[in-house]
C-alpha positions in Angstrom: -46.8 26.0 81.1 -46.2 24.1 77.9 -47.7 27.0 75.9 -45.2 29.4 77.6 -42.3 27.2 76.6 -43.6 26.9 73.1 -43.8 30.7 72.8 -40.3 31.1 74.3 -38.8 28.5 72.0 -40.5 30.0 69.0 -39.3 33.5 69.9 -35.7 32.3 70.3 -35.8 30.5 67.0 -37.2 33.6 65.2 -34.6 35.9 66.9 -31.8 33.5 66.0 -33.0 33.3 62.4 -33.3 37.1 62.2 -29.7 37.5 63.5 -28.3 34.7 61.4 -30.1 35.4 58.1 -32.2 38.5 58.1 -29.7 41.0 59.3 -26.8 39.9 57.0 -29.2 39.7 54.1 -30.5 43.2 54.8 -26.9 44.5 55.2 -26.0 43.1 51.8 -29.0 44.8 50.2 -28.2 48.1 52.0 -24.6 47.9 50.9 -25.5 47.1 47.3 -27.9 50.1 47.1 -26.0 52.5 49.3 -25.0 54.6 46.3 -28.3 54.3 44.5 -29.5 52.3 41.5 -26.9 53.8 39.2 -23.7 52.4 40.9 -25.6 49.1 41.6 -26.5 48.7 37.9 -23.0 49.7 36.8 -21.5 47.1 39.1 -23.7 44.2 38.0 -23.4 45.1 34.3 -19.6 45.6 34.3 -17.7 43.3 31.9 -16.2 41.2 34.6 -19.4 40.9 36.6 -21.4 39.8 33.5 -18.7 37.3 32.6 -18.8 35.8 36.2 -22.6 35.6 36.2 -22.6 34.0 32.8 -20.0 31.5 33.9 -22.0 30.6 36.9 -25.1 30.1 34.8 -23.3 27.9 32.3 -21.8 25.7 35.1 -25.2 25.5 36.8 -26.9 24.4 33.6 -24.3 21.7 32.8 -24.4 20.5 36.4 -28.2 20.2 36.4 -28.2 18.1 33.2 -25.3 15.9 34.5 -26.9 15.4 37.9 -30.2 14.4 36.3 -28.5 11.9 34.0 -26.4 10.5 36.8 -28.7 10.9 39.7 -31.8 9.1 38.5 -30.1 5.8 37.7 -28.3 6.0 41.1 -31.6 6.6 42.8 -33.2 3.5 41.3 -30.0 1.5 42.0 -30.2 2.4 45.7 -34.0 2.2 46.0 -34.2 -1.2 44.4 -31.2 -2.6 46.4 -29.5 -3.7 43.2 -26.2 -5.5 44.0 -23.6 -3.0 44.9 -26.2 -0.4 46.0 -24.4 0.2 49.3 -21.2 1.3 47.4 -23.3 3.6 45.2 -25.0 5.0 48.4 -21.5 5.6 49.9 -20.4 7.4 46.8 -23.5 9.6 46.9 -23.0 10.4 50.6 -19.3 11.2 50.1 -19.7 14.8 49.0 -21.6 15.5 52.2 -18.7 14.5 54.4 -15.8 15.7 52.4 -14.8 19.4 52.4 -15.3 21.1 49.1 -11.7 22.4 49.3 -10.5 18.8 49.6 -12.7 17.8 46.6 -11.1 20.6 44.5 -7.6 19.6 45.6 -8.4 16.0 44.7 -9.4 17.0 41.2 -6.1 19.0 40.9 -4.2 15.9 41.9 -5.9 13.8 39.3 -6.4 16.3 36.4 -3.7 18.9 37.1 -1.1 19.5 34.4 1.6 17.6 36.3 -0.6 14.6 37.0 -0.6 11.5 34.8 -4.3 11.8 33.7 -4.1 15.6 33.4 -0.9 15.4 31.3 -2.5 12.9 29.0 -5.6 15.0 28.5 -3.5 18.1 27.8 -1.6 16.0 25.2 -4.9 15.6 23.4 -5.8 19.2 23.9 -8.3 18.7 26.7 -7.8 20.9 29.7 -9.6 20.1 32.9 -7.9 21.8 35.8 -7.9 25.6 35.8 -10.6 25.5 33.1 -14.4 25.1 32.6 -14.5 21.3 32.7 -12.8 21.1 36.1 -15.2 23.7 37.5 -18.1 21.6 36.3 -16.7 18.4 37.7 -16.2 20.1 41.1 -19.7 21.4 41.1 -21.2 18.1 40.1 -19.3 16.4 42.9 -20.7 18.7 45.6 -24.3 18.7 44.3 -24.8 15.0 43.3 -26.5 13.9 46.5 -29.5 16.2 46.1 -31.4 14.6 43.3 -30.6 11.1 44.7 -31.8 12.0 48.2 -35.0 13.4 46.9 -36.0 10.7 44.5 -35.0 7.5 46.5 -37.8 7.9 49.1 -40.4 8.6 46.3 -39.3 5.6 44.3 -39.7 3.4 47.4 -43.1 4.9 48.3 -44.5 4.4 44.8 -43.4 0.8 44.5 -43.2 -1.2 41.3 -46.8 -2.3 40.8 -47.5 0.2 38.0 -44.1 -0.6 36.4 -44.9 -4.3 36.3 -48.3 -3.6 34.9 -46.7 -1.6 32.1 -44.4 -4.4 31.2 -47.3 -6.9 31.1 -49.0 -4.6 28.7 -46.0 -4.6 26.4 -44.4 -1.3 27.3 -40.6 -1.0 26.8 -38.3 0.1 29.7 -37.8 3.5 28.0 -41.6 4.0 27.6 -42.2 2.9 31.1 -39.7 5.4 32.4 -41.4 8.3 30.5 -45.1 7.3 31.0 -45.0 5.7 34.4 -42.1 6.9 36.5 -41.3 10.5 35.4 -44.8 11.8 35.9 -44.8 10.4 39.4 -41.3 11.5 40.3 -41.5 15.0 38.7 -41.9 16.9 42.0 -39.1 15.1 43.7 -36.9 15.6 40.6 -37.8 19.3 40.5 -37.1 19.7 44.2 -33.7 18.0 43.8 -32.9 20.3 40.8 -33.9 23.4 42.8 -31.5 22.3 45.6 -28.8 21.6 43.0 -29.3 25.1 41.5 -29.0 26.7 44.9 -25.8 24.8 45.8 -24.3 25.5 42.4 -24.9 29.2 42.5 -23.2 29.4 45.9 -20.4 27.0 45.5 -17.0 28.5 46.4 -14.4 26.2 47.9 -14.1 23.4 45.4 -14.4 25.8 42.4 -11.8 28.2 43.9 -9.2 25.4 44.2 -9.8 23.7 40.8 -10.2 26.9 38.8 -7.4 29.0 40.2 -9.8 32.0 40.1 -8.4 33.5 37.0 -10.1 36.8 36.3 -12.3 36.7 33.1 -11.2 33.1 32.5 -12.4 30.9 35.3 -14.3 33.4 37.4 -17.7 32.6 38.8 -20.0 35.0 40.7 -18.9 33.8 44.1 -15.2 34.1 43.0 -16.0 37.6 41.7 -17.4 38.6 45.1 -14.4 37.2 46.9 -11.9 39.0 44.6 -13.8 42.2 44.8 -13.8 42.2 48.5 -10.1 41.4 48.6 -9.5 44.3 46.3 -11.7 46.5 48.6 -14.2 47.0 45.7 -17.1 46.7 48.1 -19.8 48.2 45.9 -19.2 45.5 43.3 -19.0 42.8 45.9 -22.3 43.9 47.5 -24.1 44.2 44.2 -23.3 40.7 42.9 -23.9 39.3 46.4 -27.3 40.9 46.4 -28.2 39.2 43.1 -27.1 35.8 44.5 -29.0 36.4 47.7 -32.2 37.3 45.8 -31.8 34.3 43.6 -31.4 32.1 46.7 -34.6 33.7 48.2 -36.5 33.0 45.0 -35.3 29.4 45.2 -36.4 29.1 48.8 -39.9 30.1 47.7 -39.8 27.6 44.8 -38.6 24.8 47.2 -41.6 25.4 49.5 -44.0 25.2 46.6 -42.4 22.0 45.3 -42.4 20.5 48.7 -46.1 21.0 49.1 -46.8 19.9 45.6 -44.7 16.8 46.0 -46.4 16.0 49.3 -49.8 16.2 47.7 -48.6 14.0 44.8 -47.4 11.3 47.1 -50.6 11.4 49.2 -52.6 10.9 46.0 -50.8 7.7 45.4 
């Protein structure tokens, strides 16, 4: 009887997954290629589409670097229970409970042209809201938890025995980080970076609010898809959506590889 329920449950899960992910994904691909390769290629290589894709790539690159620099120290802070770690953990968890639209609005309130901080930055010729820096800040906010969440358990599992041995042998903190910690945390870091990339590529709400979605100025790939669908330019919307969907599929495969590699790495220790 248990086998029957297992088969039924598995079948329901696969059908639900097919309806929720498979059918929409197939529909996007069919829509993108409905007119053939020519219209598809023309859509993804148009000046506006290339600008949006390049903007998305630039934001993702800066976000990955920023999250790596910010996320690792936060992960050690939380894992080691350094005083104030609960506050840091709360700050890391905040993006998971706050709507991205609210996060974008909060950035406008602080860095908008009519806000005190925003007005001061404009006075020194630094524009945050409705510009690239604001879009990066919004993306960093919504993606910060990923690297922290992936590295904290690994840091706790590894412990500090090897770190203490390195210090006894005269290694500096910087050398210990590079020769002891990073080799052991590499799979967790890469997994967190892959999750960050996936989230950055698909971010919409926070970026929409903080950027104003100005065509060819603050337009990302997701904003391009949104604007194209509003303008009933469905070929362009489907084409760029297909690229994002394929990128997400590739990231899923990468995540599975990193998860297995990371599991083997932890078992070795």
